[in-house]
RODO-2510 file (C-alpha; in nm, 4 decimals, decimal comma):
residues 326
     n   res          X          Y          Z
     1     m    -0,6169    -2,5783    -2,2265
     2     s    -0,9328    -2,7343    -2,0830
     3     s    -1,0204    -2,6720    -1,7199
     4     l    -1,1530    -2,8867    -1,4395
     5     k    -1,4773    -2,6865    -1,4496
     6     e    -1,5205    -2,7744    -1,8186
     7     v    -1,4743    -3,1429    -1,7341
     8     a    -1,7322    -3,1065    -1,4561
     9     k    -1,9796    -2,9316    -1,6877
    10     l    -1,9419    -3,1894    -1,9651
    11     s    -1,9838    -3,4828    -1,7273
    12     g    -2,2671    -3,3187    -1,5299
    13     v    -2,0959    -3,3315    -1,1891
    14     t    -1,9272    -3,0867    -0,9508
    15     p    -1,5574    -2,9882    -0,9703
    16     m    -1,5049    -3,1649    -0,6370
    17     t    -1,6334    -3,4916    -0,7859
    18     v    -1,3899    -3,4563    -1,0777
    19     s    -1,1069    -3,4092    -0,8260
    20     r    -1,2170    -3,7230    -0,6425
    21     v    -1,2185    -3,9225    -0,9668
    22     i    -0,8639    -3,8041    -1,0412
    23     n    -0,7244    -3,8486    -0,6907
    24     n    -0,9318    -4,1267    -0,5373
    25     p    -1,1432    -4,3004    -0,8055
    26     s    -1,2492    -4,5855    -0,5749
    27     s    -1,4484    -4,3347    -0,3644
    28     v    -1,6787    -4,2508    -0,6601
    29     k    -1,9536    -4,4796    -0,7863
    30     e    -1,8696    -4,6504    -1,1136
    31     s    -2,1296    -4,4817    -1,3340
    32     t    -2,0130    -4,1349    -1,2250
    33     r    -1,6455    -4,2270    -1,2605
    34     i    -1,7009    -4,3509    -1,6167
    35     k    -1,8774    -4,0265    -1,7168
    36     v    -1,5958    -3,8149    -1,5743
    37     e    -1,3220    -4,0271    -1,7306
    38     e    -1,4918    -4,0004    -2,0702
    39     a    -1,5114    -3,6202    -2,0341
    40     i    -1,1453    -3,6048    -1,9291
    41     k    -1,0471    -3,8105    -2,2319
    42     e    -1,2594    -3,6018    -2,4693
    43     l    -1,1167    -3,2727    -2,3406
    44     g    -0,7608    -3,3979    -2,3000
    45     y    -0,7578    -3,2595    -1,9463
    46     v    -0,5163    -3,5054    -1,7860
    47     s    -0,2504    -3,4900    -2,0531
    48     n    -0,2487    -3,1091    -2,0510
    49     i    -0,2111    -3,0852    -1,6718
    50     a     0,0538    -3,3569    -1,6688
    51     a     0,2552    -3,1731    -1,9320
    52     k     0,2270    -2,8457    -1,7429
    53     n     0,3574    -3,0013    -1,4218
    54     l     0,6328    -3,1919    -1,6014
    55     v     0,7757    -2,8639    -1,7313
    56     k     0,7724    -2,7220    -1,3777
    57     g     0,9346    -3,0312    -1,2285
    58     r     0,6333    -3,1003    -1,0064
    59     n     0,3539    -3,3543    -0,9815
    60     g     0,0897    -3,0853    -0,9230
    61     v    -0,0749    -3,2619    -0,6293
    62     i    -0,1677    -3,0757    -0,3100
    63     c    -0,2083    -3,2616     0,0188
    64     v    -0,5001    -3,1397     0,2324
    65     s    -0,4783    -3,2711     0,5893
    66     n    -0,8123    -3,2552     0,7650
    67     g    -0,6804    -3,3651     1,1059
    68     t    -0,6845    -3,6953     1,2900
    69     g    -1,0270    -3,8068     1,4030
    70     i    -1,2202    -3,5289     1,2263
    71     s    -1,4919    -3,6799     1,0073
    72     l    -1,5394    -3,5502     0,6549
    73     s    -1,9120    -3,5299     0,7378
    74     n    -1,8360    -3,2747     1,0098
    75     p    -1,9701    -2,9315     0,9019
    76     f    -1,6265    -2,7793     0,9646
    77     s    -1,4668    -3,0291     0,7253
    78     m    -1,7306    -2,9777     0,4574
    79     y    -1,6987    -2,5982     0,4607
    80     f    -1,3196    -2,6127     0,4848
    81     i    -1,2613    -2,8611     0,2025
    82     s    -1,5216    -2,6911    -0,0187
    83     g    -1,3374    -2,3603     0,0191
    84     v    -1,0014    -2,5205    -0,0556
    85     s    -1,1454    -2,7113    -0,3521
    86     s    -1,3032    -2,4023    -0,5092
    87     v    -0,9595    -2,2415    -0,5495
    88     l    -0,7481    -2,5494    -0,6262
    89     s    -0,9963    -2,6651    -0,8903
    90     e    -1,0025    -2,3225    -1,0544
    91     k    -0,6207    -2,3203    -1,0627
    92     h    -0,6026    -2,6779    -1,1983
    93     y    -0,4428    -2,8331    -0,8902
    94     p    -0,5647    -3,1839    -0,8007
    95     f    -0,5561    -3,2676    -0,4311
    96     i    -0,5862    -3,5566    -0,1886
    97     v    -0,7530    -3,5397     0,1536
    98     v    -0,5692    -3,7257     0,4318
    99     e    -0,5624    -3,7414     0,8105
   100     d    -0,1857    -3,7305     0,8673
   101     f     0,0185    -3,5052     0,6364
   102     r     0,3435    -3,6759     0,7460
   103     e     0,2501    -3,9935     0,5590
   104     h     0,2325    -3,8169     0,2205
   105     q     0,5664    -3,6672     0,1222
   106     f     0,5247    -3,6757    -0,2559
   107     c     0,2957    -3,3702    -0,2709
   108     d     0,4055    -3,0289    -0,3976
   109     g     0,2494    -2,8473    -0,1011
   110     y     0,0349    -2,8929     0,2066
   111     i    -0,2791    -2,7381     0,3554
   112     v    -0,3197    -2,8456     0,7166
   113     t    -0,5864    -2,8057     0,9851
   114     g    -0,7048    -2,9835     1,2995
   115     i    -0,3694    -3,0221     1,4768
   116     d    -0,3103    -2,9938     1,8503
   117     n    -0,0158    -2,8312     2,0278
   118     k     0,1982    -3,1462     2,0168
   119     q     0,1331    -3,1943     1,6462
   120     t     0,2261    -2,8285     1,5858
   121     n     0,5809    -2,9066     1,7005
   122     e     0,5884    -3,2088     1,4694
   123     l     0,4633    -2,9881     1,1853
   124     m     0,7501    -2,7430     1,2357
   125     k     1,0014    -3,0277     1,2208
   126     f     0,8372    -3,1701     0,9069
   127     v     0,8427    -2,8304     0,7330
   128     k     1,2113    -2,7784     0,8062
   129     q     1,3008    -3,1252     0,6801
   130     n     1,0901    -3,1260     0,3615
   131     k     1,1227    -2,7610     0,2579
   132     k     0,7892    -2,7590     0,0778
   133     p     0,5216    -2,4882     0,1007
   134     f     0,2728    -2,5147     0,3855
   135     s    -0,0487    -2,3297     0,4601
   136     l    -0,1797    -2,3857     0,8128
   137     f    -0,5255    -2,3116     0,9488
   138     g    -0,4018    -2,1787     1,2792
   139     h    -0,1033    -1,9751     1,3892
   140     v     0,2554    -2,0612     1,4820
   141     d     0,5636    -1,8599     1,5611
   142     y     0,7502    -1,9517     1,2411
   143     d     0,7856    -1,7352     0,9306
   144     k     0,8242    -2,0183     0,6771
   145     i     0,4585    -2,1223     0,6919
   146     n     0,1471    -1,9478     0,5607
   147     c    -0,0856    -1,9042     0,8572
   148     v    -0,4555    -1,8280     0,8193
   149     d    -0,6777    -1,8286     1,1248
   150     v    -1,0067    -1,7029     1,2604
   151     d    -0,9553    -1,4529     1,5423
   152     n    -1,0967    -1,6789     1,8123
   153     k    -1,0071    -1,4389     2,0919
   154     a    -1,1982    -1,1560     1,9233
   155     g    -1,4918    -1,3906     1,8615
   156     a    -1,5109    -1,4922     2,2262
   157     k    -1,4953    -1,1274     2,3340
   158     l    -1,7764    -1,0483     2,0909
   159     a    -1,9887    -1,3257     2,2454
   160     i    -1,9354    -1,2010     2,6006
   161     n    -1,9932    -0,8378     2,5034
   162     k    -2,3255    -0,9322     2,3428
   163     l    -2,4295    -1,1042     2,6655
   164     v    -2,3223    -0,8047     2,8740
   165     e    -2,5155    -0,5715     2,6417
   166     a    -2,8201    -0,7899     2,7114
   167     g    -2,7755    -0,7297     3,0850
   168     h    -2,5861    -1,0463     3,1870
   169     r    -2,3049    -1,0228     3,4436
   170     k    -2,2766    -1,3768     3,5775
   171     i    -2,1593    -1,5740     3,2750
   172     a    -2,0200    -1,9278     3,2779
   173     i    -1,8122    -2,0858     3,0003
   174     v    -1,8154    -2,4443     2,8738
   175     i    -1,4773    -2,4921     2,7086
   176     v    -1,3440    -2,7775     2,4930
   177     d    -1,1168    -3,0128     2,6859
   178     e    -0,8361    -3,0144     2,4259
   179     e    -0,4880    -2,8653     2,3993
   180     k    -0,5458    -2,6645     2,0841
   181     d    -0,4818    -2,2990     2,0084
   182     y    -0,8440    -2,2158     1,9346
   183     v    -0,9425    -2,3441     2,2792
   184     t    -0,6795    -2,1275     2,4481
   185     d    -0,7726    -1,8243     2,2372
   186     r    -1,1444    -1,8507     2,3138
   187     m    -1,0704    -1,8873     2,6836
   188     t    -0,8429    -1,5830     2,6704
   189     g    -1,1137    -1,3823     2,4936
   190     y    -1,3650    -1,4803     2,7619
   191     k    -1,1339    -1,3635     3,0407
   192     e    -1,0383    -1,0386     2,8680
   193     a    -1,4003    -0,9495     2,7941
   194     l    -1,4943    -1,0032     3,1579
   195     e    -1,2075    -0,7814     3,2723
   196     e    -1,2946    -0,5075     3,0230
   197     n    -1,6512    -0,5093     3,1553
   198     n    -1,5354    -0,5011     3,5204
   199     i    -1,6675    -0,8520     3,5853
   200     p    -1,4505    -1,0712     3,8108
   201     f    -1,3287    -1,4012     3,6647
   202     s    -1,4043    -1,7187     3,8604
   203     e    -1,2575    -2,0642     3,7982
   204     d    -1,5845    -2,2020     3,9349
   205     y    -1,7561    -2,0728     3,6205
   206     v    -1,5277    -2,2761     3,3873
   207     i    -1,6412    -2,6223     3,2746
   208     a    -1,4305    -2,8382     3,0386
   209     v    -1,5920    -3,1152     2,8310
   210     e    -1,5323    -3,3043     2,5067
   211     n    -1,6400    -3,1281     2,1891
   212     t    -1,9569    -3,3293     2,1309
   213     s    -2,3256    -3,2839     2,2029
   214     k    -2,2773    -3,5506     2,4702
   215     g    -2,0176    -3,3242     2,6280
   216     g    -2,2740    -3,0455     2,6343
   217     e    -2,5244    -3,2761     2,8018
   218     i    -2,2665    -3,3743     3,0639
   219     s    -2,2023    -3,0077     3,1437
   220     f    -2,5658    -2,9679     3,2515
   221     s    -2,5098    -3,0855     3,6110
   222     n    -2,2424    -2,8185     3,6612
   223     i    -2,4544    -2,5525     3,4935
   224     k    -2,7533    -2,6476     3,7115
   225     e    -2,5439    -2,5855     4,0262
   226     l    -2,4243    -2,2513     3,8876
   227     m    -2,7810    -2,1510     3,8007
   228     d    -2,8718    -2,2093     4,1636
   229     e    -2,5872    -1,9705     4,2488
   230     g    -2,7216    -1,7027     4,0156
   231     i    -2,5599    -1,7309     3,6696
   232     t    -2,7881    -1,6061     3,3930
   233     a    -2,5904    -1,6990     3,0792
   234     v    -2,3497    -1,9584     2,9396
   235     f    -2,0911    -1,9143     2,6660
   236     c    -2,0402    -2,2531     2,4954
   237     s    -1,7126    -2,2491     2,3044
   238     t    -1,8669    -2,4538     2,0220
   239     d    -2,2204    -2,4849     1,8863
   240     t    -2,1940    -2,8634     1,9171
   241     i    -2,1584    -2,8298     2,2941
   242     a    -2,4380    -2,5712     2,3015
   243     v    -2,6773    -2,8128     2,1272
   244     g    -2,6106    -3,0797     2,3902
   245     l    -2,6475    -2,8376     2,6799
   246     i    -2,9768    -2,6952     2,5507
   247     n    -3,1130    -3,0473     2,4962
   248     a    -3,0230    -3,1375     2,8547
   249     l    -3,1769    -2,8181     2,9890
   250     r    -3,5030    -2,8883     2,8057
   251     a    -3,5056    -3,2505     2,9208
   252     n    -3,4829    -3,1290     3,2805
   253     g    -3,7634    -2,8761     3,2515
   254     y    -3,5634    -2,5589     3,1830
   255     k    -3,6383    -2,3253     2,8951
   256     v    -3,3804    -2,1331     2,6912
   257     p    -3,3636    -1,8366     2,7067
   258     r    -3,6394    -1,7913     2,9675
   259     n    -3,4443    -1,9627     3,2476
   260     i    -3,0930    -1,9150     3,1111
   261     s    -2,9325    -1,7660     2,8005
   262     v    -2,6879    -1,9643     2,5846
   263     i    -2,4496    -1,8337     2,3180
   264     g    -2,2273    -2,0525     2,1000
   265     f    -1,9366    -2,0306     1,8590
   266     d    -1,8930    -2,1664     1,5016
   267     g    -2,2077    -2,0882     1,3011
   268     l    -2,1569    -2,3831     1,0665
   269     g    -2,5041    -2,5328     1,0849
   270     h    -2,5287    -2,6940     1,4278
   271     n    -2,6757    -2,3688     1,5568
   272     y    -2,9897    -2,4463     1,3534
   273     l    -3,0243    -2,7972     1,5002
   274     s    -3,1448    -2,6610     1,8306
   275     n    -3,4784    -2,5354     1,9552
   276     p    -3,4387    -2,2447     2,0034
   277     i    -3,1930    -2,1570     1,7255
   278     i    -2,8609    -2,0771     1,8908
   279     t    -2,7272    -1,7237     1,8962
   280     t    -2,3638    -1,7708     1,7955
   281     i    -2,0371    -1,6369     1,6583
   282     r    -1,9751    -1,7434     1,2994
   283     q    -1,6280    -1,8368     1,1868
   284     p    -1,5968    -1,8073     0,8049
   285     i    -1,4428    -2,1485     0,7376
   286     y    -1,5249    -2,1618     0,3659
   287     e    -1,3466    -1,8298     0,3138
   288     a    -1,0542    -1,9490     0,5277
   289     g    -1,0194    -2,2567     0,3055
   290     q    -1,0103    -2,0352    -0,0014
   291     i    -0,7429    -1,8076     0,1452
   292     l    -0,5314    -2,1053     0,2534
   293     a    -0,5373    -2,2437    -0,1005
   294     e    -0,4600    -1,9030    -0,2514
   295     t    -0,1612    -1,8439    -0,0228
   296     l    -0,0211    -2,1903    -0,0971
   297     i    -0,0503    -2,1440    -0,4733
   298     d     0,1100    -1,7988    -0,4513
   299     t     0,4030    -1,9517    -0,2616
   300     l     0,4321    -2,2433    -0,5057
   301     e     0,4336    -2,0108    -0,8036
   302     n     0,6702    -1,7607    -0,6366
   303     k     0,4120    -1,4823    -0,6487
   304     s     0,4609    -1,3871    -0,2836
   305     g     0,6358    -1,4804     0,0384
   306     y     0,4744    -1,6453     0,3353
   307     k     0,1760    -1,4665     0,4893
   308     s    -0,0012    -1,4524     0,8241
   309     i    -0,3704    -1,3630     0,7929
   310     m    -0,6313    -1,3293     1,0680
   311     i    -1,0010    -1,3389     0,9725
   312     e    -1,2621    -1,1657     1,1861
   313     p    -1,5656    -1,3740     1,2917
   314     d    -1,9115    -1,2200     1,3000
   315     f    -2,2268    -1,2336     1,5098
   316     l    -2,5312    -1,4440     1,4149
   317     e    -2,8527    -1,3529     1,5947
   318     g    -3,0539    -1,6516     1,7101
   319     q    -3,3201    -1,7070     1,9736
   320     s    -3,1178    -1,8334     2,2708
   321     v    -3,0244    -1,5048     2,4429
   322     k    -3,2691    -1,3003     2,6495
   323     r    -3,2275    -0,9397     2,7541
   324     i    -3,2543    -0,9016     3,1305
   325     k    -3,2675    -0,6104     3,3728
   326     r    -2,9530    -0,5510     3,5758
***
């Protein structure tokens, strides 16, 4: 049986492009689509996969929900979908990428990310009604869903501990103004790290903004006031916010890290869009996408039960944190 990779090699494109031709041909330019379709026809790829799924009583299609309002050009989306695609393509599973998983009930299984707390409750209801395998990037208190998540609490604690090791004791946090688990977890990690280092927590050091560079810029006025009160470092809960804050600091005559240290969270590319390069916590989104796809396929093919997996983030040294004397 021919594979998706063989189709990709013959047509001179990537496996992801082949998947797009199969699932959403209008999104691929005509010349590329024709090359892929000719390779598919020559290798007999479609007929073989269709026959395989017919025997199993399935259509073979996986629904990948990227979350409402999250652009496919977002670095998170690109890493996430690439990781998912690498496994699904290898296992001969075509997939579609959608915003709302609830609008696509014909799929054999679902990989979901980007949902808030309200949507989590809707997800639980959908799972119970449809009784199809789900793999969620996140965590819920329900044992009929595969859950894969980055340990955001541990990542936030790692960020604060790195700042403390560099001599910082007065550390503010710029948090995302959203009701999502990763926001709560990163805030919890911040608080726990302060407590473990015998640093008192202050609500005055917490600033909530939208998860955009504009949000980071808006946080500057609050950070400026806190700098006047003696803070020496800021933990931005995303690199996107950190980029905006550093830009605003520079525009107002402050230098990072000379005047204030900044550490971020994500490590998906935005950390390199800043001068200086942002010291950050990297969440392995590509690997998470792979694991989500693997757990879903294992459930579909009855190789294992549902799993809950937590992935540890790691530290990426940049140029935005300065060591100071206590």
